[in-house]
Each structure stands twice: as C-alpha cells, then as structure tokens.
C-alpha positions as CSV (number, residue, x, y, z in Angstrom):
1,M,47.3,102.7,-63.1
2,K,47.0,104.1,-59.3
3,A,43.1,102.7,-58.9
4,N,43.0,103.6,-55.0
5,T,43.7,107.4,-56.0
6,L,41.4,107.4,-58.9
7,K,38.3,105.4,-56.8
8,G,39.0,107.8,-54.5
9,R,38.1,110.6,-56.7
10,I,34.7,109.2,-57.8
11,V,33.9,108.7,-54.2
12,S,34.7,112.2,-52.7
13,R,33.1,113.4,-56.2
14,Y,30.2,110.7,-56.7
15,G,29.7,109.0,-53.3
16,T,30.0,105.8,-55.1
17,V,30.9,103.9,-58.0
18,R,27.3,103.1,-58.9
19,N,26.5,106.9,-59.0
20,F,29.5,107.4,-61.2
21,A,29.4,104.9,-63.6
22,A,25.4,105.8,-64.1
23,D,26.7,109.3,-64.8
24,L,28.8,107.9,-67.5
25,N,26.1,105.4,-68.9
26,W,28.4,102.9,-68.4
27,P,27.7,99.3,-66.6
28,E,29.1,99.3,-63.2
29,S,31.2,96.2,-64.4
30,K,32.5,98.5,-66.5
31,I,34.6,101.0,-64.0
32,S,34.8,98.0,-61.5
33,R,37.1,96.3,-63.7
34,I,39.1,99.4,-64.8
35,L,39.5,100.2,-60.8
36,R,40.3,96.5,-60.4
37,Q,43.1,97.1,-63.1
38,R,41.3,93.4,-65.0
39,Q,40.5,96.2,-68.2
40,D,42.7,99.0,-68.9
41,P,40.5,102.0,-70.0
42,H,41.0,103.2,-74.0
43,L,41.8,107.1,-74.5
44,N,38.4,107.9,-75.0
45,D,37.5,106.3,-72.0
46,I,40.3,108.4,-70.0
47,K,39.1,111.5,-71.1
48,L,35.2,111.0,-70.1
49,I,36.6,109.9,-66.9
50,C,38.7,112.8,-66.7
51,S,36.3,115.5,-67.6
52,R,33.7,114.1,-65.2
53,L,35.9,114.3,-62.7
54,Q,37.5,117.3,-63.4
55,I,41.1,116.0,-63.7
56,D,42.7,118.5,-65.9
57,D,46.4,118.7,-64.8
58,P,48.1,116.5,-67.4
59,N,50.7,115.4,-64.8
60,E,47.5,114.4,-62.7
61,V,46.1,112.1,-66.0
62,V,49.3,110.2,-66.6
63,D,49.7,110.0,-62.7
64,I,46.7,107.7,-61.8
65,F,46.8,106.0,-65.4
66,F,50.0,105.3,-67.0
C-alpha cells in the first residue's frame, strides 16, 4: 500500500485526516491505522475511500491499495 499517496490525496481534498475521518463517519484512529499500515482496509472501506477521494481509475486503486 502506498500510504503517502493516499495521505496526500486525503490532505489535498480534505485538508486534514481528521476532516476525512469525520466525512467517512469513522474514528480518526481507524484511518490513522490504515495510513500507518497497521490495519488493512476491507473491500467496502476501499470502495468508500475511493468514492470520497474520487479515485476511479482501477490502476490507481491497485497502485494505492495493493
């Protein structure tokens, strides 16, 4: 997983990880664990993250998460 790429997209769109977590209605700790690669996101989490960050290129999804 390319956590720096994902974090860059989050900060670019939301300003902070906290704002992104609030938009997802997740605890900030969940997205922090994903970004620190201490928790693998479930498929539904990946779909939601991609939807909110407008990541719709399958190659980019694979590049970021796999």
